[in-house]
C-alpha positions in Angstrom: -18.7 44.2 49.4 -18.0 47.1 51.7 -17.1 50.2 49.7 -13.5 51.4 50.5 -13.6 54.9 51.8 -10.7 56.0 49.5 -12.8 55.4 46.4 -14.6 58.7 46.9 -11.6 60.8 47.9 -9.0 62.4 45.8 -6.4 59.8 44.7 -4.0 59.0 47.4 -1.4 56.3 48.3 -3.8 53.3 48.4 -5.5 54.0 45.1 -2.1 54.8 43.5 -0.7 51.5 44.7 -3.7 49.6 43.3 -3.8 51.6 40.0 -1.9 48.9 37.9 -4.5 46.2 39.0 -7.3 48.7 37.9 -5.6 49.0 34.5 -5.6 45.3 34.0 -9.2 45.1 35.1 -10.2 47.7 32.5 -8.2 46.1 29.7 -10.0 42.7 30.4 -13.3 44.5 30.2 -12.6 46.3 27.0 -11.4 43.1 25.4 -14.5 41.2 26.5 -16.8 43.9 25.0 -14.8 44.2 21.8 -14.8 40.6 21.3 -18.5 39.9 21.7 -21.3 40.3 19.2 -24.5 41.2 21.1 -27.6 39.2 20.3 -31.1 40.4 19.9 -34.1 38.5 21.5 -36.9 40.1 19.5 -38.3 42.6 22.1 -36.9 45.9 23.3 -34.3 45.6 26.0 -33.8 48.6 28.3 -30.6 48.5 30.4 -30.2 50.4 33.7 -26.5 50.4 34.4 -23.8 52.3 36.1 -20.1 52.9 35.9 -19.3 52.4 39.5 -19.4 49.3 41.8 -22.8 49.7 43.5 -24.6 52.6 45.2 -25.8 54.6 42.3 -29.5 53.9 42.5 -30.1 51.5 39.6 -32.9 49.6 41.1 -35.2 52.5 41.9 -34.6 53.7 38.4 -35.4 50.3 37.0 -38.6 50.2 39.0 -39.6 53.6 37.6 -39.0 52.4 34.0 -41.1 49.3 34.6 -43.9 51.5 35.8 -43.6 53.8 32.8 -43.7 50.9 30.4 -46.6 49.3 32.2 -48.5 52.6 31.9 -48.2 52.2 28.1 -49.6 48.7 28.2 -46.3 46.9 27.7 -45.9 43.5 29.2 -42.6 44.2 30.7 -40.4 41.7 32.5 -37.4 42.5 34.7 -34.0 40.8 34.3 -31.2 40.8 36.9 -28.1 38.8 37.8 -29.3 38.1 41.3 -26.4 39.6 43.3 -26.2 38.1 46.7 -28.2 35.0 45.8 -27.2 31.5 45.2 -29.3 30.7 42.2 -27.6 31.0 38.8 -30.8 30.8 36.7 -32.4 31.4 34.4 -35.1 31.4 37.1 -38.5 33.1 37.5 -38.5 34.8 40.8 -41.4 33.9 43.2 -41.4 36.2 46.2 -43.6 33.7 48.0 -41.0 31.0 47.7 -37.6 32.6 47.2 -35.6 34.6 49.7 -32.9 37.1 49.2 -30.3 34.3 49.9 -31.8 32.5 46.8 -32.2 35.3 44.3 -30.7 38.5 45.8 -32.5 41.5 47.2 -32.8 43.4 43.9 -34.7 40.6 42.3 -37.2 40.5 45.1 -37.8 44.3 44.8 -38.3 44.0 41.0 -40.5 41.0 41.3 -42.9 43.1 43.4 -43.5 45.2 40.3 -43.2 42.8 37.3 -42.3 39.2 36.4 -38.6 39.0 37.2 -35.9 36.7 36.0 -32.6 35.9 37.7 -29.9 34.9 35.3 -26.1 35.1 35.4 -26.3 34.4 31.7 -28.3 37.5 30.7 -29.0 36.3 27.2 -30.4 33.1 28.4 -32.5 35.0 30.9 -33.9 37.3 28.3 -34.8 34.4 26.0 -36.7 32.8 28.9 -38.5 36.0 29.5 -39.6 36.4 25.9 -40.7 32.8 25.8 -42.9 33.6 28.9 -44.6 36.5 27.2 -42.4 39.5 27.8 -43.1 42.4 25.4 -40.1 44.3 26.7 -37.2 43.7 29.2 -35.9 46.1 31.8 -32.4 44.8 32.8 -31.1 46.0 36.2 -27.4 46.2 35.8 -25.5 44.4 33.0 -24.3 47.4 31.1 -20.8 45.9 31.0 -22.2 42.5 29.9 -22.0 42.5 26.1 -23.9 39.3 25.3 -27.4 40.9 25.1 -28.3 43.6 22.6 -29.6 46.7 24.3 -32.1 49.1 22.6 -31.7 51.8 25.4 -28.8 52.0 27.9 -29.1 54.4 30.8 -26.1 55.2 33.0 -27.2 56.1 36.5 -24.9 58.3 38.6 -25.2 59.6 42.1 -24.9 63.4 41.9 -23.4 63.5 45.4 -20.4 61.4 44.6 -20.2 61.3 40.9 -17.6 58.7 39.7 -15.4 58.9 42.7 -11.7 59.2 42.4 -11.9 58.4 38.7 -10.0 55.1 39.0 -10.9 51.5 38.1 -11.6 48.7 40.6 -9.8 48.0 42.9 -8.0 51.4 42.9 -11.4 53.2 42.6 -15.1 52.5 42.1 -15.1 52.4 38.3 -16.1 49.3 36.4 -14.7 50.9 33.2 -13.4 54.2 32.1 -16.0 56.9 32.2 -15.4 58.0 28.5 -15.7 54.4 27.4 -19.0 53.8 29.3 -20.6 57.0 28.2 -19.7 56.4 24.6 -21.9 53.3 24.6 -24.7 54.9 26.6 -27.9 56.6 25.2 -28.5 58.8 28.2 -27.1 59.8 31.6 -29.4 59.8 34.7 -28.1 62.0 37.5 -29.8 61.3 40.9 -29.8 64.3 43.2 -27.8 67.5 43.1 -25.0 67.3 40.5 -22.0 68.3 42.7 -19.4 66.9 40.3 -20.1 68.4 37.0 -21.6 65.2 35.5 -23.7 67.1 33.1 -20.6 68.2 31.3 -19.6 64.6 30.7 -22.8 63.7 28.9 -21.2 64.7 25.6 -24.4 65.7 24.0 -26.4 62.7 25.2 -29.7 63.4 27.0 -29.3 64.2 30.6 -32.2 63.0 32.8 -32.2 64.7 36.2 -34.1 63.0 38.9 -34.2 62.5 42.7 -35.2 59.9 45.1 -38.2 60.7 47.2 -39.2 58.8 50.3 -42.7 57.3 50.4 -44.9 60.1 52.0 -46.7 57.8 54.4 -43.7 56.0 55.6 -41.8 59.3 56.0 -44.7 60.9 58.0 -44.4 58.1 60.6 -40.7 58.9 61.2 -40.8 62.8 61.3 -39.6 64.0 64.8 -39.0 60.4 65.9 -35.7 59.1 67.3 -34.5 56.2 65.0 -31.8 53.6 64.9 -31.0 53.5 61.2 -29.3 50.6 59.6 -28.5 49.9 56.0 -26.5 47.5 53.9 -26.5 49.3 50.5 -23.8 50.7 48.4 -23.7 54.1 50.3 -25.5 53.7 53.7 -24.8 57.4 54.4 -27.2 58.3 51.6 -30.1 56.6 53.5 -29.0 58.3 56.8 -29.0 61.7 55.0 -32.5 61.0 53.7 -33.8 60.3 57.2 -32.3 63.5 58.5 -33.8 65.5 55.6 -37.3 64.3 56.3 -37.0 65.3 60.0 -36.1 62.0 61.8 -33.6 62.2 64.6 -30.9 59.6 64.2 -30.0 58.2 67.6 -27.6 55.7 66.1 -26.5 54.7 62.6 -25.3 51.2 61.7 -23.8 50.7 58.2 -23.3 47.3 56.6 -21.7 46.2 53.4 -23.9 46.1 50.3 -26.2 43.1 50.0 -25.3 42.1 53.6 -27.0 38.9 54.7 -28.6 39.6 58.1 -28.3 36.9 60.7 -31.2 36.6 63.2 -28.9 37.4 66.1 -27.8 40.6 64.3 -31.3 41.8 63.8 -32.3 40.9 67.3 -29.3 43.0 68.6 -30.3 46.0 66.5 -33.9 45.8 67.8 -32.8 45.5 71.4 -30.4 48.4 70.9 -33.2 50.5 69.4 -35.4 49.7 72.4 -32.6 50.7 74.8 -32.4 54.1 73.0 -36.1 54.6 72.8 -35.8 54.6 69.1 -37.5 53.1 66.1 -35.4 50.7 64.1 -35.6 51.7 60.5 -34.1 50.5 57.2 -34.4 50.6 53.5 -36.7 48.5 51.3 -33.7 46.8 49.8 -32.5 45.7 53.3 -36.0 44.8 54.4 -36.3 42.0 51.8 -33.2 40.4 53.4 -35.0 40.1 56.8 -37.2 37.2 57.7 -40.9 38.1 57.8 -40.7 37.8 61.7 -38.0 40.4 61.9 -39.3 42.6 59.1 -42.6 43.1 61.1 -40.6 44.7 63.9 -38.7 47.2 61.7 -39.9 50.4 60.0 -39.1 50.5 56.3 -38.6 53.7 54.2 -39.1 53.0 50.5 -38.0 55.5 47.9 -39.1 56.2 44.4 -37.7 58.2 41.4 -39.2 61.7 40.6 -38.1 62.9 37.2 -37.4 66.5 36.4 -38.5 66.1 32.8 -40.8 63.1 32.3 -41.2 64.1 28.6 -37.5 63.4 27.9 -37.8 60.0 29.5 -40.9 59.3 27.5 -39.2 60.2 24.2 -36.3 57.8 25.0 -38.7 54.9 25.8 -40.6 55.6 22.6 -37.5 55.4 20.6 -36.4 52.2 22.3 -39.7 50.5 21.7 -39.7 51.5 18.0 -36.1 50.3 17.7 -36.5 47.0 19.4 -40.0 45.9 18.3 -40.1 43.5 15.3 -43.0 45.5 13.7 -41.3 48.8 14.4 -44.3 50.0 16.5 -44.2 51.6 19.9 -46.9 51.1 22.5 
């Protein structure tokens, strides 16, 4: 889905016109959550969610949590819905066999770090992960899905845009009202500079400040180079800004909708255009997994990772979640 531009502007005519539909959307979500009793699966479940429709940075945060749990010796598995993929699951992701069209781009990224399960039925997916030996589960998205009990819920917000115009889909980017979502969350993760006073909304919950940092080696290869930048993520302009900040010169920027399925002819045209400009074609890691191996080899990729301002605060939250969700009440 392409993010409507008015979602991140002060409420205007378009959002006002759609506001009644947003109210109905919010009501349906509240009823679903209130009418469902979450079920536990016997291992700690850490949910990385957001309150907006895409673009907040959930997957890099999820990968950072996987790494933190693995460093403790936890056999962590990832769980995701598989946005953009055709498989409903539960299905164990095999990067050597599955493509983004099968399981979605986020699943392929997560599978590069830990065993990953795609399941539209999150509870069924979690149960399969536990049966396969998971000692903990990191769930990418699913905060608004009430079926699976969560021992730690983190809301991820992009500090540059916050929660947009404050209205619910389709009048704005919100999946639910901010107050409702934060009331169920254990902590708020703010990625980048907090330009919208998000810290004040945390309501006494822990605030985890962090930033996305480009991979140093990949970044060094782009410094001072002319690039043709393309991205199909929630906010492609965030990727373009990252390139400019590291010192790349953007000769042309080409945004696509989130989870855009690249056709071979499209990628060929992008590479030809880059050659005509004397530029390096470059994209995100999330976009790269949607390219065939043949085309991926012809495109520069700029991965990013999360750098926490206070790793001790994150460690304390993970310890509490492991204690809370482990049958024996012990954390790794």
